[in-house]
C-alpha positions in Angstrom: 27.3 -34.9 40.1 28.9 -32.1 38.1 28.2 -33.0 34.5 29.5 -30.8 31.7 26.8 -28.9 29.8 27.2 -28.5 26.1 24.7 -26.8 23.8 23.9 -27.5 20.2 25.2 -24.7 18.0 21.6 -23.5 17.3 20.6 -23.1 20.9 22.1 -19.6 20.8 19.7 -18.8 17.9 16.8 -20.3 20.0 17.7 -17.9 22.8 18.0 -14.9 20.5 14.6 -15.8 19.0 13.1 -16.0 22.5 14.5 -12.6 23.3 13.1 -11.0 20.2 9.7 -12.6 20.7 9.4 -11.4 24.2 10.8 -8.0 23.3 8.1 -7.6 20.7 5.4 -7.4 23.3 7.1 -6.7 26.6 10.4 -4.8 25.8 14.0 -5.8 25.3 14.9 -5.6 29.0 12.2 -8.2 29.9 13.2 -10.4 26.9 16.9 -10.4 28.1 15.9 -11.0 31.7 13.8 -14.1 30.7 16.6 -15.5 28.6 19.0 -14.9 31.5 16.6 -17.0 33.7 16.6 -19.8 31.1 20.4 -19.7 30.8 20.7 -20.0 34.6 18.4 -22.9 34.5 20.5 -24.6 31.8 23.6 -24.2 33.8 22.0 -26.0 36.8 21.7 -29.1 34.6 25.3 -29.8 35.5 24.3 -30.6 39.1 20.9 -32.1 38.2 21.2 -33.9 34.9 18.4 -36.5 35.4 15.5 -34.1 35.8 12.7 -33.7 33.3 10.4 -36.1 31.6 12.0 -38.7 29.3 10.7 -38.5 25.7 12.0 -41.7 24.1 9.1 -41.5 21.7 10.8 -38.5 20.1 14.5 -39.4 20.6 16.0 -42.1 22.7 17.3 -40.6 25.9 15.7 -37.2 25.3 14.6 -35.3 28.4 12.3 -32.2 28.2 11.6 -29.9 31.1 9.8 -26.6 31.6 12.0 -23.7 32.5 11.3 -20.0 33.3 7.5 -20.5 33.1 6.9 -20.8 29.4 10.2 -22.3 28.1 11.0 -26.0 27.4 14.6 -27.2 27.5 15.3 -30.4 25.6 18.5 -32.4 26.3 20.2 -35.7 26.5 22.5 -37.1 29.2 25.6 -39.2 28.6 26.7 -40.8 31.9 29.9 -42.2 30.4 31.2 -38.8 29.5 29.2 -37.0 32.2 27.8 -34.7 29.6 24.4 -32.9 29.3 23.8 -32.0 25.6 21.1 -29.3 25.2 19.5 -29.8 21.8 17.0 -26.9 21.8 15.1 -24.4 23.9 11.5 -23.4 22.9 9.2 -20.8 24.3 5.4 -20.2 24.5 4.3 -23.5 22.9 6.6 -23.4 19.9 7.2 -26.7 18.2 10.3 -28.2 19.9 9.9 -31.9 18.9 10.7 -31.2 15.2 13.7 -29.2 16.1 15.0 -32.0 18.3 14.7 -34.4 15.4 16.4 -32.1 13.0 19.3 -31.5 15.4 19.9 -35.0 16.6 
């Protein structure tokens, strides 16, 4: 399918926060490795954009899918422009629905 994956400007902050959170209890190397795993997962959305549960109750067209065991990646898909737009990445049960609403 090859969709283009675009990230909301704050997704980078999400990933830095996840790194810091994991580093606080497991070390920086493990935090970075987990974020690398999440980043690889996000890049695969270009080939599989329609995966994940739809969450129209939060935002029309929103999809949310678990990644790297404890992460959740939230994104929308635009078939006309063949684009996947990643709105946020959360980890370990953090509140992602409110961030999606703030960023949409």
